[in-house]
N, C-alpha and C positions, 0 to 999 in steps of 0.2 A: 736552296738548290744543294743538294746532298754532296758532301767532301768525299774525294774517292782516296782510298787508303790501299796500299799494295802492302802485304807481308810476304816475307820470304824466309823460308826454313830450308834446312837440306832434306828433312823428310818427316813423316808421322809416324815413327816406329814405335813409340812409346815411352820415351825417356822423360825427365823431368821438364825439360824445356817445351817439349812437345805437349805434354799434358798442360802445361801453364799456358800455352797458346790456346789450346782446344777451350779452356776455360775462359779465357779471354774473349774469344770469338764467340761463345754462347752468352756473354754478358752485354756485349756491343748494342746500342742503340742504332738500327738499321733505319729508322726513320730520317738519322742524321748522316749516316755513312754508307757508302757503297763500298764493297770490299772484294779486292781481288787475292788469290792467295798462290804464291809460286813455290813451286816444290822441285828440288833436284833428284829426288827419288819417288816414283809414284806406288799405290798399291799396296801400302804399310796399314797396318791395324788401324790407327786412329783417325784414318780419312772418314770411316764410316759416321765417326761423331762429329764432323765438321757441320756447322749449321746450314740449312739449304739456301740461306741468303748469302751465302759466301760463293763466290765464283773462283772454283780451282782452274789455272790456267793450264792450258795444254802444255805438254812435256815440250821443253826445249829441244830443237833438232839433235843436238848432242847427246842429250838424255836419251832420246831414242836411239840414237846410234850406238851408244855403249851398252844398251841390250841384246844386240846382236852377236851372235859368237863370231870369232875371227874369220872363218869361212863366207859368213855372211855380210859381214863387213868390208871384206874385199870386193865380194860381187857389187855391193851396194857401190863401192867406190870406183870400180871400173864401168859400172853402167851410168852414173853420173858424171863420169870423168872429172873427178873431184876428189883428191887424195888428202885434203888438209886435216879432215876431222880424224881419218885413219892415223896419219901422221903423229897428230897431237896425242891420240890414245896410245899410240905404240911408245912414244917418248916419255909420256907420264907413267906408263907401266913399267917400263925399262928403269927410270930412275927411281921408282918407289920401291924396287925389288933389291936396290943396291945395297941398302943398309936399314937399319930400325930407325924411324923418324918418330918424332914428336906429332901431335896433332896440327901445332901450327906450322911447322915444316911441312908436311903432307898438303895442308891447304894452300901454303905459298907454292909448292911444284906443280900442284893441280893448276893453279891459277897461270903460273909462268907458261904451262905447256899448252893450256886449254882455252885461254881466254879469248885469243883472236878468233877462234871458230864458234865462240857463243854471242848469238844475235843479242841485240839491243831489243828492250821492249818499247815499241813505237808510243804507247800511251803516255799522257802526261798526267801525272798523279798530283793530288794535292799533298800528300803524304806518302813516304816510303820507309818501310820498317825491315831491317835485318834482324830477324828473331833469333840468330844466333851468331857467334863469332865465326872467323874464318870465311869459307866460300859465300854464304850469304851476304855479309859483310862486302866482300870484293864486288859481288855481283850488284847490289843496289848502288855502291859507289861509282861504278863505271859503266853499268848497262841500263840503268833508270834514270829518267827525267823526271825530277819531283820538286814541288816548291820548297819543301822540309824533307829532312832525312834524319832518322834515328836509328842507332845502332844498339843492340842488345848484347851484353854479355853476361852469361849465365853459367859460367864456369870460373874457378880461380885461375886466371889467365896469365899464367908466369911465362914471358917472351924474354928469350936472350937479346942481345944487343942488336944481331943481324934481323931477328924476326920482327922486333920492335922498329927498327928502321924501315924495314920492308913496310910495314903496317900503317907507318904513319901517312903515307900517301892516300891511303882508303880513308883512316879516319878524319882526314881534313876535310872531306867532303860532307861531315854529318854535323847538323846543329848540335845534337847532344848524344852523348854515350850512356846508355842506362845499365846500370849493375843491379844485380837482383838480390844483394846483400851488402851489408855496410863491409864485411870482410872482403867480398868481391870488389867493391870499389877501393878498398885501402890498396890490394894488390895490385889493381888496375892503375892506379896513381901511381905506385911504385915503379911500374914499368913504363907507363907513359904520361909522365908528370905534366907535360905540355899541354894536356887536357884537362887539367885540374878544375877549370871553370865549366868544362863542359859535362863533365860526369855527375849523374843525378842516381838516386837509389830509388827504385820500384821493387817491390818485392814479388815473387812469383805470386800471382792471384789464386787464393783458394776459396772456393766457394762451398761452405759446410753444408748446404742444402742439397746442391748438387751432388756432392759425394755421398752424403746419407740417402739419397732416393738411389743412386747406382748401386749401393751397397746391398740394396733390396732386390737387385735385377739379376739375372744369369747365374751362372753356374760357380760354385766353389768346390771344396774338396768333396771327393766322392768314395774315399777309401774307408769310411767308417771307423776311422782312428780314434781311440779313445784317452790317448796320453797328451802330452804337452804338444802343441803345433806352434812351432815357431815359422816365422815368415821373413824373407828377404827379397827385395824386388830391386832389380838393377842389371844393367848391361854387364855382358861377362869380358869386362876390360880390366887392366890394371888398378885403375883408380878407384874400383869398388871394393877391392880388398878380398876377393873370395878365397884367397889363400888363407886369411884370417879366419873366415867362416868354416872352411874344412877343417882348419888346425882346431878350432873350438868344437865343431861338431865331433872329431874323433875323440876330444877329452871328454866330452859328455857322455859318449858311448862307454869308455872306459870306466866312468863313473857310475854306471847302471842306471841312467836316468831314462825312463819312458818317455821318448819325445820322438818327434818327426820335424826335419828343417826342411821347409818347402821353399822353392826359388821360381821366382817368375824373371825371365830373362832369356837373352840370347847374346851371341858375339863372338868375337873372335877367340875367347879363351875356352870355348864350350869343349873342344877335345881334351884341352889339358885338365880340365875340371873333371869330365868323365873319367879319365885315365886315373886321376887321384881317388875318384869314389871307388872304383873298381880294384885298386891296388889295396886300399885300406879296409876294404869291406863295408863300405857306408851306404850301399845301395837302398838298402831299408831305412835309412836315417837321413840321407841327404838326397831328396826328391825333386828332381827338375821337373818343372811343369811348362816350360815353353813360355810364349808370351799371350797376352789377351788383352782386349781394347778396354776390358771392364775388370780391373784387379779388386775392386772395393770389396765385392763378397768374400775374396779369400782374406783380405786386411780384417774385416769386421769378425770373422770367423777362427781367427788366429788368438793364441794366448799371450805371445810375446812377438813383437817386430823388432829385428834386429838389423842394423845398418853397420857395416864394417869398413866404410870407406876412407881412403886415405886422404881425399879432397872431395868437396862439392861447394859449388856455388851458393848452393841455400840448403838443400837436401828436401825435397818436395815430398817424397813419400813418407820421411819421417813426420813432416806437418799432416799428412793424408791420415797416418795411423793416430795420430793426437787427435784429430777430429773426429775418430771413430772410437775413442777411448781405450786405446790399446797401448800398455806399457811398452815402452821403447829401452832398448838396449844400443846404442850408438857408441862408434869411436870417436876419440877426440879429435876431429878434423877441424880446419881454421874456423869454419863459418858455424860450428855446431851450435855456440851458444847465443847466435841468432835468435834461437826457439826453443832450445832446451835449458832447463834448471834441473842440474843434477840432484839426484833424491826426491826431486818434486814430481816432475811430468816423465819421469823416465830415469836411466843411469848412463851416465858418461864414461867410459873407461878407457884405459891405454889401447894403444894401437896394436894388439898383439892377441894370438888365440886364448892363451891363459887368462887374461884379464877379460876377454869377451865371455868366455866361459864361466868365470867366477860372476859376472854381472847376471848371466842368464839364471845360475844357481841361486843366487839371492832372491831373484823374483820367484823361482819354482819353490824354494823352501820357505821364505818368509813371507806368510800369509798376510801380515800387519802390513808390511812395506807394500805389498802388491795392492792391497786394499786402500791404502793411503795414495798410492800413486793414480790408482783409478778415480778415486774420488775427486782428486786434484784435476785430473783430466775432465770430469765431467763439467767442472766448474770453471774451467778454462774458456777464456773468450775464442770462439768457433770461428774460423776463416778470417780472411783480412779484405772485406771488400772496399774498403776505404783506399786501397792501393788503386782501385778502379778510376776513382775520382783524380788520383794523381796521374792516370794515363791521360784522362780527359782533358787535365790542365796542361800537361805536356803537348798533345796535339792540337789543342786550341779549338 
């Protein structure tokens, strides 16, 4: 008899955790497991890549309710003579606007205001997995019945005392907490030391063959540009360091380099990034491409992949660039040395625009260095499918 598994994640918008989950789902043995997938937001790009064997659950009632505009939400509440969801929605909206909150704070505020109107899943599962920290973890802890529960942490999860104390009640419900890198585990242990025996490391699974195949499909650059193509992938959020990237781009322009810096992403800083591009006349140099379910043709056909992150749980896009033999310039975030060897498979630089610019210039001007890095990348071990064995061992 098949074991039943539930995966829960915020959405499949296209970030590292989401791509990692898609890869894992594509590799699972569906002769052994029946799989449900729970999302808090629907209609995002990567949903089209979910294997057909996976059952994507219907949206929660509250998820559907939040998609209504305020007028329709009011009408719905009057029609059903039930104002609980409306009150929860308004309370959360008001609270979240009061000041700037960190992601853990936002998750707590959401759950404190909304959890009472979120229904439980009536199914009994063998295994339930929250594949992201925050709301998915709270949901699996409180709303799911399962024989075993596992919580993934795929970010550098720094919690202050208040947030750590709040989240303890949820992590108490899990058999194990899975960190996606040794650095992620170390930081997690520092903030939640009581779970030292529960924390295990399973790296984001990378399937080199899948990435190589996907790199041959779909569209890539269509501007016929003949200079240096630089690529960055990531959400428009502070942790991704787009201010560093823009500063480096401006410096490269001033040095007369023939290049275009392409970006795949979207997010809350989009307007700020566009304003900087306009004010500094970078529209021909820093090119925003939006998002795509298949970024791999863009990676394969760029000359240099650049990551300007301030922190990452692992850095999946770097791993993907490496698997396609693309030289990488990356900032020195906490987890970077889990996969980077400075000067061998790319360059690790300080976390500022000058250093990123200099790293790019090294790869542009030093052909010998560039060729050595590419040769090293071609010899590097591709992918880490052994992590799938760790996953199977975990869930039993």
